[in-house]
C-alpha positions in Angstrom: -16.3 -9.7 3.4 -13.2 -8.5 5.3 -13.4 -4.7 6.0 -11.6 -2.7 3.4 -9.1 0.0 4.3 -8.6 2.4 1.4 -5.0 2.7 0.4 -5.3 4.9 -2.7 -2.6 7.3 -1.7 0.4 6.6 0.6 2.6 9.7 1.0 6.3 9.4 2.0 7.3 12.1 4.5 10.9 12.5 5.6 11.2 11.8 9.2 13.9 14.4 9.7 11.5 17.2 8.7 9.3 18.3 11.7 7.2 20.6 9.5 6.4 17.7 7.2 5.3 15.5 10.1 2.9 18.2 11.3 1.6 19.0 7.8 0.7 15.4 7.3 -2.2 15.9 9.7 -3.9 18.2 7.2 -3.4 16.2 4.0 -6.0 14.0 2.4 -3.8 11.0 1.9 -5.2 7.6 3.0 -1.8 6.8 4.5 1.4 8.5 5.6 4.7 6.7 5.4 7.1 8.4 7.9 10.5 7.6 6.3 13.6 6.8 8.3 15.4 5.3 5.4 16.1 6.8 2.0 14.8 10.3 2.8 17.1 10.7 5.8 20.8 11.4 5.8 23.0 9.2 8.0 23.8 11.9 10.5 20.1 12.6 11.0 18.9 9.0 11.4 18.6 9.1 15.2 16.9 12.5 15.3 14.4 11.4 12.6 13.6 8.2 14.6 12.9 10.2 17.7 10.7 12.8 15.9 8.7 10.2 14.0 8.0 8.0 17.0 7.0 11.0 19.1 4.6 12.2 16.3 3.0 8.8 16.0 2.5 8.5 19.8 1.1 12.0 20.0 -1.5 11.3 17.4 -3.7 13.9 15.7 -3.7 12.2 12.3 -7.3 11.2 12.3 -8.1 8.1 10.4 -5.0 8.2 8.2 -3.0 5.0 8.2 0.3 5.7 9.9 3.3 3.7 8.7 7.0 3.9 9.8 9.6 2.9 7.2 12.6 1.6 9.1 16.1 1.1 7.9 17.0 -2.5 7.0 17.8 -4.7 9.9 21.4 -5.3 8.7 22.2 -1.5 8.8 23.5 0.3 11.8 20.1 1.8 12.5 17.6 -1.0 11.7 17.3 -2.8 15.1 16.9 0.5 17.0 14.4 1.7 14.4 12.3 -1.4 14.8 12.3 -1.2 18.6 11.4 2.4 18.6 8.6 1.8 16.0 7.2 -1.0 18.1 7.0 1.3 21.1 5.3 4.0 19.0 2.7 1.5 17.8 1.9 2.7 14.3 -0.6 1.0 12.1 2.3 -0.6 10.2 6.0 -0.9 9.9 7.4 -0.8 6.4 10.5 -3.1 6.0 12.8 -2.2 3.1 14.9 -4.5 0.9 12.8 -7.6 1.6 14.3 -10.3 -0.8 13.3 -13.4 1.1 10.5 -14.7 3.2 13.0 -15.3 6.0 13.5 -11.6 6.4 9.8 -11.3 7.3 10.0 -14.3 9.7 12.9 -12.6 11.4 10.9 -9.3 11.8 8.0 -11.2 13.1 10.1 -12.9 15.7 11.5 -9.5 16.9 8.0 -8.1 17.0 6.9 -10.9 19.3 9.9 -10.4 21.6 9.4 -6.7 21.7 5.7 -7.1 22.6 4.4 -5.2 19.6 0.8 -4.2 19.7 -1.4 -6.7 17.8 -2.8 -3.8 15.6 0.7 -3.1 14.2 1.0 -4.8 10.8 4.0 -5.3 8.5 4.5 -3.9 5.0 7.2 -5.2 2.8 9.2 -3.4 0.1 9.8 -5.3 -3.1 12.7 -3.5 -4.7 15.4 -6.0 -5.7 15.7 -8.4 -8.6 15.8 -11.3 -6.1 12.6 -10.1 -4.5 10.9 -10.3 -7.9 12.1 -13.8 -8.4 10.8 -14.8 -5.0 7.7 -12.6 -4.9 5.3 -15.6 -4.3 7.4 -16.9 -1.5 7.6 -13.4 0.1 3.8 -12.9 -0.2 3.2 -16.3 1.2 4.6 -15.1 4.5 1.2 -13.5 5.0 -0.1 -17.1 5.8 2.1 -17.0 8.9 0.3 -14.9 11.4 3.5 -14.1 13.2 4.9 -12.1 10.2 1.8 -9.8 10.3 2.4 -9.2 6.5 -0.5 -7.0 5.3 0.8 -5.1 2.2 3.5 -5.1 -0.4 5.0 -1.9 -1.6 6.9 -1.7 -4.9 10.2 0.1 -4.8 10.5 0.9 -8.5 13.4 3.3 -8.3 15.6 0.8 -6.5 14.4 -2.0 -8.9 15.4 0.2 -11.9 18.8 0.9 -10.4 19.6 -2.8 -9.7 18.3 -4.1 -13.0 19.5 -1.1 -15.2 15.9 -0.9 -16.6 14.9 2.6 -17.8 11.8 4.1 -16.3 10.3 5.4 -19.5 6.6 6.3 -20.2 4.5 3.2 -20.2 7.1 1.3 -18.1 7.4 -1.6 -20.6 10.4 -3.0 -18.9 8.9 -2.8 -15.4 5.4 -4.1 -16.1 6.3 -7.8 -16.0 7.8 -7.4 -12.6 4.9 -5.2 -11.3 2.4 -7.8 -12.4 4.4 -10.7 -11.0 4.4 -9.0 -7.6 0.7 -8.2 -7.9 -0.2 -11.8 -8.7 1.8 -12.9 -5.7 0.0 -10.4 -3.4 -3.5 -11.5 -4.7 -2.6 -15.2 -4.4 -2.1 -14.6 -0.7 -4.8 -12.1 0.0 -2.8 -9.0 0.7 -2.8 -5.4 -0.7 -0.1 -4.0 -3.0 0.9 -0.4 -3.8 2.6 0.8 -6.9 5.9 2.7 -6.7 6.5 6.4 -6.8 6.3 8.7 -9.9 9.4 11.0 -10.0 8.1 13.7 -12.4 6.8 16.4 -10.0 6.2 18.8 -12.9 4.4 16.2 -15.0 0.8 15.8 -13.7 -0.4 14.2 -16.9 2.3 11.6 -16.8 1.5 10.9 -13.2 -2.2 10.5 -14.0 -1.4 8.2 -16.8 0.8 6.0 -14.6 -1.9 5.9 -11.9 -4.5 4.8 -14.4 -2.1 2.1 -15.6 -1.5 0.7 -12.1 -5.3 0.9 -11.3 -6.1 -1.0 -14.5 -3.5 -3.5 -13.6 -5.2 -4.2 -10.2 -3.1 -2.2 -7.7 -4.8 -0.8 -4.6 -3.0 2.5 -4.7 0.2 4.4 -5.3 3.0 5.6 -3.1 3.6 9.3 -3.5 6.5 11.8 -3.0 4.6 15.1 -3.0 1.3 16.3 -1.5 0.3 17.6 -5.0 -0.1 14.0 -6.1 -2.7 13.0 -3.5 -5.8 14.3 -5.1 -5.1 12.5 -8.4 -4.3 9.2 -6.8 -7.4 9.4 -4.6 -9.6 10.1 -7.6 -8.1 7.4 -9.9 -8.0 4.6 -7.3 -11.6 5.2 -6.2 -14.6 3.7 -7.9 -16.2 6.2 -10.3 -19.8 7.2 -9.9 -20.8 5.1 -12.9 -18.9 2.1 -11.4 -20.8 2.5 -8.1 -24.1 2.7 -9.9 -23.4 -0.3 -12.0 -22.2 -2.3 -9.0 -25.5 -1.4 -7.2 -27.5 -2.6 -10.1 -25.6 -5.9 -10.3 -25.9 -6.6 -6.5 -29.6 -5.7 -6.5 -30.3 -8.0 -9.5 -28.7 -11.0 -7.9 -30.7 -10.2 -4.7 -34.0 -10.7 -6.5 -35.8 -13.9 -5.4 -36.0 -15.1 -9.0 -32.2 -15.0 -9.3 -31.4 -16.9 -6.1 -29.1 -19.7 -6.9 -28.4 -18.6 -10.4 -24.8 -18.5 -11.5 -25.5 -16.1 -14.3 -28.2 -13.7 -15.4 -29.0 -11.3 -18.3 -28.8 -7.7 -17.2 -29.3 -4.7 -19.5 -28.3 -6.8 -22.5 -25.2 -8.3 -20.9 -24.5 -11.7 -19.4 -23.5 -11.2 -15.8 -22.1 -14.0 -13.6 -22.2 -14.3 -9.8 -18.5 -13.5 -9.7 -19.4 -10.1 -11.1 -21.7 -9.7 -8.1 -18.8 -10.4 -5.7 -16.7 -7.9 -7.5 -19.5 -5.4 -7.3 -19.9 -5.9 -3.6 -16.2 -5.1 -3.2 -16.6 -1.9 -5.3 -19.5 -0.8 -3.0 -17.5 -1.6 0.1 -14.5 0.4 -1.1 -16.8 3.3 -2.0 -18.3 3.2 1.5 -14.9 3.0 3.2 -13.7 6.0 1.2 -16.8 8.0 2.1 -15.9 7.5 5.7 -12.4 8.9 5.3 -11.4 12.4 6.4 -11.6 15.1 3.7 
């Protein structure tokens, strides 16, 4: 099984805020997205770029996954952002407004020309109506090693703006698009993170939305405030009961008498070998989480 990297919580931090960049070193988020795009005013773009890249190069973030969200390549800042991010060598570069696979091919070409470190992966924002219609094509770019595509991130606020859909409790209008993108990601073997929750004073609403996306199959959620980290980490991690059940299933299929069997009876339930594979992933995720910093 490919090693699993927990992505339960990915916190956006404004690149123009030096205190936020420093604070990120103490937070329990699985990943930190240093934002050069939406969270930064135009007159602060250059300063934010310099601060973020210096912070990434200086390190001190432990095992947290470090991601730099650049401005789109067709903006005045995109190309310089990409070049600076490559030099800083984060774990990933998050590309906004990806509506076609060709955008990722273009990014991959630039990464090669810039001599990007092999460890630096690409994340893609799905946040336009066209991106939803082309979700499978975009996710399929992961089959091209040059694109380095490793994760899809839902941009639900932009998607709501462009479609005029209302972000109401339950997200009825958004769910078909979320699940379309999730199916595309899974079809091509990459992770997918849910969009942000805007209600900072509504912890119960946030918990409910996390549970919805977890149950839908998402790997984690993007966040806009440190107070959301603990809830996301809890909900997107296997529960103690889930871990114990997974151990029982794996151990049962490891018994000599069950070798070669496609299905067995276990505690009054019929369990198939596919459930054993799912159980192994649950245990691997639990182990990976246990190895994370507190």
